[in-house]
N, C-alpha and C positions, 0 to 999 in steps of 0.2 A: 504494500500500500504506500501511497505517497502522503506523507504528513508534513509537507513543506509549509503549510499555512500555520502550523503550530509545532515547529521543530523542538521546542523546549519541553512540551508536555506530551506530544504525540496523541492528542485526543481528537483531532479533526482530520479525517481522511478526505483528500480532494482528488484522488485518482489512483491508478494502479500501474505497476510495471510487471511485465511478464518475465519469465525466466530467460527469454530471448532478448530482453531489454526493450521490448516494445512498450511505449508509454501511452497511456490514455488518461487525459484529464477529464474529470467528471463535470457535468454542468451544475450539479448540486452536491455540496459537501455533505459529509456525514459525521456526526459527533459520535465518537467511540466512548461510551460511558456505561456504567452499571455492570450488571452480572454478565460474565463472559457468554453464557448460554443465550442470553437475550440479545446482546449486540452482534453475535455471530449470525443469528437468524435475520436480524435487521440488515446486516452487511450483505448477506446472500440476496435478499430482496432488493436492496439498493443497487447492488451490482447488476442484477437483471434489468432493472429500470434504466440504469445508465447505459447499458449495452443496447437496449431497445432504442433509446434516444439517438445514440450514435449510428445504429443501423438505419434508422429512418432518415437521418441526415445523409448517410452514404447513398441510400437508395434515391433520395431526391436529387443529389448531384450526379448520379450515374445516368440519369436520363439524357444529359447533355455531354457525355464524356467524349463523343467524337466531334462535337461542335466547339465547346469551350475549352476542353482539356483532354488531350489524348489519354487513353486508358492507363498507360504506364505511369503517367504523372498524376492521374486521378487517384491512384492507389496510395500515394505517399503519405497523406495525412491519417490514414486509417490503419488499424491493426490488421495483420494478415488474415485472421479469421473473419473479420467483418468484410474485408475486401473480397474474400473467397465467397462468402454467403451472398453478398450483393451481386457479384458476377454471376453466380448460379441463378439467382432470381431473374436477372436481366436476360440470361441465355434462355431460360424457360419461357419467359414472356415472348421473346423474339421468335423462338422456334414454334411456339403455339400459334402465333400470328401467321407464320409461314404456312403451317399445316391448314389453318383456316382458309387462307388464300387458295391453297391447292384444292381443298374441298369445294371452294366456290368456282372452280374451273380455271384458275390461272395455271398456265403451263410453265411459266418462267419464274414462279415465286421462289423455288428452291435455288435457281441459278442467280437470282438477284440478291438473295440473302448473303450478307457478308459477315 
Protein backbone atom coordinates (compact mmCIF):
# COMPACT_ATOMS: atom_id res chain seq x y z
CA UNK A 1 0.00 0.00 0.00
CA UNK A 2 1.01 3.59 -0.54
CA UNK A 3 0.99 5.61 2.69
CA UNK A 4 2.65 8.73 1.26
CA UNK A 5 -0.10 11.02 2.57
CA UNK A 6 0.70 10.04 6.15
CA UNK A 7 4.24 8.62 6.14
CA UNK A 8 4.70 9.25 9.87
CA UNK A 9 1.69 7.25 11.09
CA UNK A 10 0.85 5.07 8.08
CA UNK A 11 -2.89 5.36 8.62
CA UNK A 12 -4.01 6.74 5.26
CA UNK A 13 -3.71 4.50 2.22
CA UNK A 14 -3.80 6.44 -1.06
CA UNK A 15 -2.81 3.77 -3.57
CA UNK A 16 -1.00 0.50 -4.03
CA UNK A 17 2.12 -0.88 -5.63
CA UNK A 18 2.27 -4.34 -7.18
CA UNK A 19 5.16 -6.75 -6.72
CA UNK A 20 6.16 -5.77 -10.28
CA UNK A 21 6.34 -2.13 -9.07
CA UNK A 22 3.25 -1.02 -10.99
CA UNK A 23 1.71 1.89 -9.12
CA UNK A 24 -1.94 2.84 -8.93
CA UNK A 25 -3.06 5.98 -7.18
CA UNK A 26 -6.56 5.77 -5.73
CA UNK A 27 -9.17 8.44 -6.31
CA UNK A 28 -10.37 8.05 -2.72
CA UNK A 29 -8.06 7.55 0.22
CA UNK A 30 -8.78 5.01 2.94
CA UNK A 31 -8.14 5.43 6.63
CA UNK A 32 -6.59 2.32 8.14
CA UNK A 33 -7.83 2.25 11.72
CA UNK A 34 -9.50 -0.03 14.22
CA UNK A 35 -9.50 -3.81 14.44
CA UNK A 36 -7.39 -5.56 11.82
CA UNK A 37 -10.28 -7.84 10.84
CA UNK A 38 -12.51 -4.84 10.15
CA UNK A 39 -10.10 -2.74 8.17
CA UNK A 40 -8.90 -5.65 6.05
CA UNK A 41 -12.49 -6.28 4.94
CA UNK A 42 -12.89 -2.56 4.25
CA UNK A 43 -9.59 -2.55 2.37
CA UNK A 44 -10.72 -5.41 0.15
CA UNK A 45 -13.95 -3.60 -0.74
CA UNK A 46 -12.14 -0.28 -1.21
CA UNK A 47 -9.63 -1.95 -3.51
CA UNK A 48 -12.47 -3.37 -5.65
CA UNK A 49 -14.14 0.03 -5.91
CA UNK A 50 -10.90 1.78 -6.86
CA UNK A 51 -10.10 -0.85 -9.49
CA UNK A 52 -13.62 -0.47 -10.92
CA UNK A 53 -13.16 3.31 -11.17
CA UNK A 54 -9.82 2.84 -12.95
CA UNK A 55 -11.31 0.21 -15.29
CA UNK A 56 -14.14 2.56 -16.25
CA UNK A 57 -11.64 5.32 -16.99
CA UNK A 58 -9.51 2.95 -19.07
CA UNK A 59 -12.59 1.77 -20.95
CA UNK A 60 -13.67 5.34 -21.62
CA UNK A 61 -10.31 6.34 -23.06
CA UNK A 62 -9.96 3.11 -25.06
CA UNK A 63 -12.80 4.17 -27.37
CA UNK A 64 -10.44 6.70 -28.96
CA UNK A 65 -7.14 4.86 -28.78
CA UNK A 66 -6.59 4.91 -32.53
CA UNK A 67 -7.65 8.56 -32.84
CA UNK A 68 -6.20 10.35 -29.81
CA UNK A 69 -3.53 7.96 -28.65
CA UNK A 70 -2.06 4.83 -30.25
CA UNK A 71 -2.77 1.71 -28.22
CA UNK A 72 0.85 1.23 -27.17
CA UNK A 73 0.87 4.71 -25.58
CA UNK A 74 -2.67 4.38 -24.24
CA UNK A 75 -1.47 1.47 -22.06
CA UNK A 76 1.17 3.46 -20.17
CA UNK A 77 -0.93 5.07 -17.40
CA UNK A 78 -2.71 1.81 -16.51
CA UNK A 79 -1.60 -1.29 -14.68
CA UNK A 80 -1.05 -4.28 -16.93
CA UNK A 81 -4.08 -6.19 -15.64
CA UNK A 82 -6.43 -3.26 -16.31
CA UNK A 83 -4.90 -2.74 -19.73
CA UNK A 84 -5.40 -6.40 -20.55
CA UNK A 85 -9.01 -6.49 -19.35
CA UNK A 86 -9.86 -3.30 -21.23
CA UNK A 87 -8.24 -4.62 -24.41
CA UNK A 88 -10.24 -7.84 -24.11
CA UNK A 89 -13.47 -5.86 -23.66
CA UNK A 90 -12.69 -3.77 -26.73
CA UNK A 91 -11.78 -6.83 -28.83
CA UNK A 92 -15.00 -8.59 -27.82
CA UNK A 93 -17.11 -5.55 -28.73
CA UNK A 94 -15.33 -5.09 -32.06
CA UNK A 95 -15.60 -8.74 -33.13
CA UNK A 96 -19.24 -8.91 -32.04
CA UNK A 97 -19.93 -5.92 -34.26
CA UNK A 98 -18.16 -7.60 -37.19
CA UNK A 99 -20.17 -10.81 -36.76
CA UNK A 100 -23.39 -8.78 -36.62
CA UNK A 101 -22.40 -7.10 -39.89
CA UNK A 102 -21.69 -10.52 -41.43
CA UNK A 103 -25.13 -11.75 -40.35
CA UNK A 104 -26.65 -8.64 -41.92
CA UNK A 105 -25.18 -9.63 -45.27
CA UNK A 106 -21.91 -7.73 -45.40
CA UNK A 107 -19.36 -9.78 -47.29
CA UNK A 108 -16.39 -7.56 -46.46
CA UNK A 109 -16.94 -6.98 -42.75
CA UNK A 110 -14.20 -9.40 -41.70
CA UNK A 111 -11.73 -8.01 -44.27
CA UNK A 112 -12.36 -4.45 -43.11
CA UNK A 113 -11.85 -5.32 -39.44
CA UNK A 114 -8.41 -4.30 -38.29
